[in-house]
C-alpha positions in Angstrom: -30.6 -19.4 -76.7 -27.2 -18.8 -74.9 -28.3 -15.5 -74.9 -31.7 -16.3 -72.9 -30.6 -18.2 -70.4 -27.7 -15.1 -69.8 -31.1 -13.3 -69.6 -32.1 -15.4 -66.8 -29.3 -15.6 -64.6 -29.1 -11.6 -65.1 -32.9 -11.4 -63.9 -32.8 -13.9 -61.1 -29.2 -11.8 -59.7 -30.9 -8.6 -59.7 -33.5 -10.2 -57.3 -31.6 -11.6 -55.5 -29.5 -8.6 -55.1 -32.7 -6.2 -54.3 -33.8 -8.7 -51.9 -30.4 -8.6 -50.0 -30.6 -5.1 -50.1 -34.1 -4.7 -48.7 -33.3 -7.2 -46.1 -30.3 -4.9 -44.7 -32.3 -2.1 -44.9 -35.5 -3.7 -43.6 -31.9 -4.8 -40.6 -30.9 -0.7 -40.8 -34.1 0.7 -40.0 -34.7 -1.9 -37.0 -31.5 -1.8 -35.3 -32.0 2.9 -35.7 -35.6 2.4 -34.2 -35.4 0.3 -30.8 -32.9 3.4 -29.5 -35.4 5.6 -30.7 -38.5 3.3 -28.8 -36.3 4.0 -25.6 -35.5 7.1 -25.4 -39.1 7.2 -26.0 -40.2 5.2 -23.6 -39.4 7.4 -19.9 -41.7 10.2 -21.6 -44.5 7.8 -22.1 -44.6 6.4 -18.6 -44.3 10.1 -17.2 -47.3 11.3 -18.9 -49.2 8.5 -17.4 -51.1 9.8 -14.5 -50.3 9.3 -11.4 -52.7 6.8 -9.6 -55.1 9.0 -7.2 -55.2 8.8 -3.6 -55.1 13.1 -3.8 -58.4 13.4 -0.9 -58.5 16.1 1.3 -59.0 13.9 4.3 -60.9 17.3 6.7 -63.4 17.6 2.7 -63.4 14.6 1.1 -62.1 16.7 -1.9 -59.2 16.5 -4.6 -56.3 17.6 -3.0 -53.3 18.9 -4.9 -51.1 16.7 -5.2 -48.0 17.9 -3.1 -50.5 18.4 -0.6 -51.3 14.7 0.1 -49.4 13.1 2.9 -49.1 16.3 4.9 -49.9 17.9 8.0 -52.8 19.9 8.7 -52.3 24.1 9.2 -55.2 25.4 12.5 -55.3 29.2 12.1 -57.0 31.1 15.5 -59.5 33.9 14.3 -60.8 35.9 16.6 -65.4 36.9 15.7 -65.7 40.2 18.2 -67.7 42.2 16.4 -64.0 44.5 16.2 -62.9 41.4 13.9 -65.5 41.4 11.7 -65.4 41.0 8.4 -63.0 37.9 8.5 -60.1 38.4 6.1 -60.6 35.2 4.2 -63.8 34.2 6.3 -65.2 31.3 3.0 -61.7 30.1 2.5 -60.7 27.3 5.6 -61.7 23.5 4.8 -62.9 23.2 8.2 -64.1 25.9 10.6 -64.6 24.9 14.5 -65.9 27.5 16.7 -66.4 27.4 20.2 -66.6 29.8 23.4 -63.8 31.0 25.2 -64.7 33.8 27.3 -67.8 35.6 28.4 -69.7 34.5 26.4 -68.1 35.5 23.5 -66.7 32.8 20.6 -63.1 32.1 18.5 -62.6 30.3 15.8 -59.5 27.6 14.3 -59.7 27.8 10.4 -58.2 24.5 9.6 -56.9 23.8 6.3 -54.8 20.5 4.4 -53.5 22.7 1.9 -51.1 25.5 3.6 -50.4 26.8 -0.1 -54.7 27.6 0.0 -54.2 29.6 2.6 -55.3 33.5 1.5 -55.0 36.5 3.7 -56.4 35.3 7.2 -57.5 37.1 10.5 -57.9 38.9 12.5 -55.7 36.3 14.0 -56.0 36.1 17.5 -54.4 34.5 21.2 -54.5 30.9 21.6 -57.5 28.7 24.1 -56.1 25.1 25.6 -59.4 23.3 23.5 -58.3 24.7 20.5 -55.1 23.1 21.4 -56.1 20.0 22.0 -58.2 19.6 19.5 -55.8 20.6 16.6 -53.4 18.2 18.3 -56.3 15.4 17.7 -55.8 16.8 13.6 -52.1 16.8 14.0 -52.2 20.2 12.9 -49.4 23.4 12.9 -51.5 25.7 15.3 -50.9 29.1 14.6 -52.1 31.4 16.6 -51.0 35.5 18.1 -50.5 35.3 21.7 -52.8 32.7 24.1 -53.8 32.3 28.0 -51.6 31.4 30.4 -53.5 27.2 30.0 -53.0 27.5 26.2 -49.0 28.3 26.9 -48.8 25.4 29.5 -50.5 23.2 26.7 -48.8 24.2 24.3 -45.1 23.3 25.8 -46.6 20.4 27.9 -47.4 18.1 25.0 -45.3 19.8 22.4 -47.5 21.1 20.1 -45.5 22.9 16.8 -46.7 26.4 16.5 -46.1 29.5 15.4 -47.1 32.7 17.6 -47.5 36.3 16.8 -45.9 37.1 19.5 -42.2 35.7 18.2 -42.4 34.8 14.9 -41.9 38.1 13.3 -42.6 38.9 9.7 -44.9 36.0 9.6 -47.8 38.3 10.9 -48.8 41.7 9.8 -51.2 44.7 10.4 -54.1 46.1 8.5 -53.9 49.5 9.3 -56.8 50.1 7.1 -59.1 49.2 9.9 -60.4 51.8 12.7 -60.4 49.0 15.6 -57.5 48.8 18.4 -54.0 47.0 17.4 -55.2 43.6 18.6 -57.6 43.1 16.3 -55.9 44.2 13.1 -52.8 41.1 12.6 -53.6 38.9 10.2 -51.1 35.8 7.9 -51.0 34.1 4.9 -50.1 31.0 3.7 -46.5 31.6 1.7 -45.6 33.3 5.1 -47.0 29.9 7.2 -45.0 28.0 4.9 -41.8 29.6 5.4 -41.9 30.0 9.2 -42.8 26.4 9.1 -39.5 25.2 7.0 -37.6 27.6 8.8 -38.5 26.1 12.0 -37.9 22.7 11.4 -41.6 21.4 12.0 -42.4 18.1 10.9 -44.5 18.2 7.5 -45.2 14.9 6.7 -48.6 13.7 9.0 -48.3 11.0 11.1 -49.6 7.0 11.1 -52.8 6.9 10.6 -53.2 10.5 8.9 -54.6 13.8 10.2 -58.7 12.8 10.9 -61.1 9.6 11.1 -63.9 11.4 8.7 -65.3 9.1 6.5 -67.1 10.4 3.9 -70.0 9.1 1.4 -69.0 8.5 -2.2 -72.4 10.2 -3.5 -74.5 12.8 -1.7 -76.7 11.3 0.9 -79.5 12.2 2.8 -80.1 12.0 6.0 -82.3 10.1 8.1 -84.0 12.6 10.7 -86.0 14.8 8.3 -85.1 17.5 6.6 -84.1 20.6 7.4 -84.0 24.1 5.6 -82.7 26.1 8.5 -80.4 25.2 12.0 -80.1 27.4 14.5 -77.3 27.0 17.5 -76.9 29.0 20.6 -73.9 29.6 22.1 -74.5 32.6 24.6 -76.9 35.6 24.2 -75.1 37.6 21.0 -73.6 34.7 19.4 -75.9 32.7 17.5 -75.2 31.2 13.7 -78.3 30.2 11.5 -77.4 28.3 9.0 -80.0 28.3 6.0 -79.7 25.6 2.9 -80.0 26.7 -0.4 -81.8 24.0 -2.6 -79.6 26.1 -5.8 -76.1 24.7 -4.5 -76.6 22.8 -1.7 -74.9 25.3 1.0 -75.7 26.4 4.0 -75.2 30.0 4.1 -74.4 31.5 7.7 -76.1 34.0 9.9 -74.8 35.8 12.6 -77.2 36.9 14.8 -79.5 36.9 11.9 -77.0 39.3 9.3 -75.2 37.3 6.6 -71.9 36.5 7.9 -69.7 38.2 5.3 -65.6 38.4 4.4 -64.0 40.9 3.8 -64.2 40.5 0.3 -68.7 40.6 0.5 -68.8 37.0 0.3 -71.1 34.8 2.7 -69.4 32.1 4.2 -71.6 28.8 3.2 -70.4 25.3 4.1 -71.9 21.3 3.2 -71.8 20.2 6.6 -72.9 21.6 10.0 -72.1 19.9 12.4 -73.2 21.1 16.2 -71.3 19.5 18.8 -72.9 19.7 22.3 -69.9 19.7 25.5 -70.3 20.6 28.9 -68.1 23.9 29.6 -67.4 25.2 32.6 -65.4 28.1 34.0 -61.7 28.0 34.4 -61.2 27.7 38.5 -58.8 30.9 39.4 -59.4 32.2 35.9 -59.5 35.9 36.3 -60.8 36.5 32.4 -63.2 34.0 32.6 -62.0 31.3 31.0 -63.8 28.2 30.4 -63.4 24.6 29.9 -64.8 22.0 27.6 -65.4 18.6 28.1 -63.9 16.9 25.2 -64.0 13.5 26.1 -67.4 12.8 24.3 -71.4 14.0 23.3 -74.3 13.9 21.8 -75.0 16.0 18.4 -76.7 17.4 15.3 -75.6 16.7 11.9 -76.7 19.2 9.4 -76.3 18.4 5.3 -78.1 18.6 2.0 -80.8 19.4 3.3 -81.4 17.4 6.1 -80.6 16.1 9.7 -79.9 13.3 12.1 -78.8 13.1 15.7 -75.5 11.9 16.0 -72.7 11.7 18.9 -68.9 12.8 19.3 -65.7 11.8 21.0 -62.4 12.6 21.4 -60.8 12.0 25.3 -59.4 13.8 27.7 -56.3 15.8 28.5 -54.5 13.0 29.1 -54.5 12.0 25.7 -54.7 15.5 23.7 -53.2 13.7 20.1 -56.3 11.7 20.2 -58.3 12.7 17.0 -62.2 14.1 17.0 -64.7 11.2 15.8 -68.2 11.0 15.0 -70.6 8.4 14.7 -74.2 7.8 14.1 -77.0 8.0 17.0 -76.7 4.2 17.8 -72.5 4.6 17.9 -72.1 2.7 14.0 -69.9 4.8 11.1 -71.3 7.8 10.2 -70.7 9.3 6.4 -69.7 12.9 5.7 -71.2 14.6 2.6 -68.2 15.8 0.9 -67.4 19.2 1.1 -66.6 22.4 4.0 -68.0 22.4 7.3 -68.5 24.4 10.5 -68.5 22.7 13.8 -69.6 24.7 16.5 -68.7 22.9 20.3 -72.1 24.6 21.7 -72.8 24.6 25.7 -74.7 21.4 26.4 -76.7 23.9 28.4 -78.2 25.7 25.5 -79.0 22.2 23.2 -82.3 22.8 23.9 -82.2 26.3 22.1 -81.0 24.5 18.9 -83.7 25.1 16.6 -84.2 23.3 12.8 -86.7 23.9 10.7 -87.6 21.6 8.0 
């Protein structure tokens, strides 16, 4: 009997010892686990994707996170026959083109992300209308020389610019082209970023952003009707026809009926074509035939997704150079653009009747 009591007592004691041991082990495991949990928490937090405001204000498309909230870069590129084919023609977010003198046009290429800028050019001289347009986008303005009127605007408004006349290694010459020297200058995004840093220019975009453009969430059909091609006429030797490709939804640029290709043989193509009519007048006293665009307001045509509609635009006067370019529908209501790259042509209002839209 005593032996049985002893066995039972021993069994109870053994059970208690095992329980204490297991409890202690669990307590120790929990204590060791908590610091591990705390140490891994930061990596879990870092792995959570950043909420996205990574939208390119110039195209409505995705933008590299490091470029969000930064100022655009605007590069002046010439469009004379000796400058063609241009380097990087298919790469800008926005191409703005307009008459400068003697019926010839020049372009300003806008990039929301300087890191995206490849070899671009031929870079050419500034014109005051482009300076004011660049100011409206809060852009750092890149040029190689300029007219007296452009330099006056840059100085008057304190424009942050990078000028090939004094920017040293920021620009280079491509000697492979057998043309006059003024048609050979180019630059790159890498060089421009170095120049911007060395000059200490502000890189954060101003309050209110760099653009007033509004982009539709989904691709939209425009209200004016179908548009398989549209022709914009600056002058007798500078005519653009944009032809719609139904497979990729882009308008391909034909300059004077020939495909406008870049130096790599790629035809320039955009999602959005905007023809903005402006009164163009000669600058009084200019011996080089410089012209002045009325940048206050006007009418125009918006072409996208195989369709078109009439629109209005406004910016301001030379007394308000930083005013942004605004686009509205024909009734002054909000205009939503389709997401993608765009070409904006400031076409002389006197040539508005030469615009041709084909269904």
